[in-house]
C-alpha positions in Angstrom: 0.0 0.0 0.0 1.4 3.4 -0.8 2.4 5.8 1.9 0.0 8.6 1.6 0.6 10.4 4.9 3.8 12.3 5.6 3.4 11.7 9.4 4.3 8.0 9.0 7.9 8.9 8.6 10.3 10.1 11.3 10.3 13.9 11.7 13.8 14.3 10.2 13.6 11.7 7.5 14.3 12.7 3.9 11.0 12.1 2.1 10.1 12.7 -1.5 6.6 13.5 -2.8 6.1 11.5 -6.0 3.5 10.6 -8.5 3.1 7.0 -9.5 3.9 6.5 -13.2 1.3 3.8 -13.5 -1.8 4.9 -11.6 -1.1 8.6 -11.0 -1.4 8.4 -7.2 0.5 11.0 -5.2 2.6 9.3 -2.5 5.6 9.8 -0.3 8.8 7.8 -1.0 12.0 7.1 0.9 14.0 7.1 -2.3 14.4 9.8 -4.9 14.4 7.2 -7.7 11.1 5.6 -6.8 8.7 5.5 -9.8 5.7 3.5 -8.5 3.6 3.8 -5.4 3.5 0.1 -4.7 4.8 -3.3 -5.9 1.4 -3.9 -7.4 1.8 -0.9 -9.7 5.4 -1.9 -10.5 4.2 -5.4 -11.5 1.4 -4.1 -13.7 3.7 -1.6 -15.4 6.2 -4.4 -16.1 3.4 -6.6 -17.5 2.1 -3.7 -19.6 5.6 -3.0 -20.9 6.1 -6.7 -21.7 2.7 -7.0 -23.5 3.1 -3.6 -25.3 -0.1 -2.4 -23.7 -0.8 0.9 -22.0 -2.6 -0.6 -19.0 -4.6 -3.7 -18.1 -7.8 -1.7 -17.5 -9.7 1.1 -19.3 -9.8 4.7 -18.3 -13.0 4.4 -16.2 -11.3 1.8 -14.0 -8.2 4.0 -13.7 -10.5 6.8 -12.4 -12.1 4.5 -9.9 -8.6 3.4 -8.7 -7.5 7.0 -8.3 -10.6 7.7 -6.3 -10.0 4.7 -4.1 -6.5 5.9 -3.4 -7.8 9.4 -2.6 -10.2 7.8 -0.1 -7.3 5.9 1.5 -5.4 9.1 1.8 -8.3 10.9 3.4 -8.9 8.0 5.8 -5.2 8.3 6.9 -5.6 12.1 7.4 -8.8 11.6 9.4 -7.1 9.0 11.6 -4.2 11.4 12.2 -6.5 14.2 13.2 -8.5 11.9 15.5 -5.3 10.8 17.2 -4.2 14.4 17.6 -7.6 15.4 19.0 -7.5 12.6 21.6 -4.0 13.7 22.6 -5.1 17.3 23.0 -8.1 16.2 25.1 -5.8 14.2 27.3 -3.5 17.2 27.8 -6.4 19.5 28.6 -7.9 17.0 31.1 -4.5 16.7 32.9 -4.2 20.5 33.1 -7.7 20.9 34.6 -6.9 18.8 37.6 -6.0 21.0 40.6 
């Protein structure tokens, strides 16, 4: 699964924002030479190259795949904000105690 959230990396890690050459998903990579968001996309790209095809699905499916990756990204962001909110609630409740 592609890393869609920058907070998954260490605060001082060198991270590159990339776009997958196969599915078009924006993701974060450890390496500057990364081309694909996942091993799945890398495998499909290799198959397409070997079969001289553009992609194993039509454009409508590619749009659906892009939407699913957007949903995954938003889920990650939402979970990050939920965790941050819980941490802030905990800090506030500790500060209210006399």
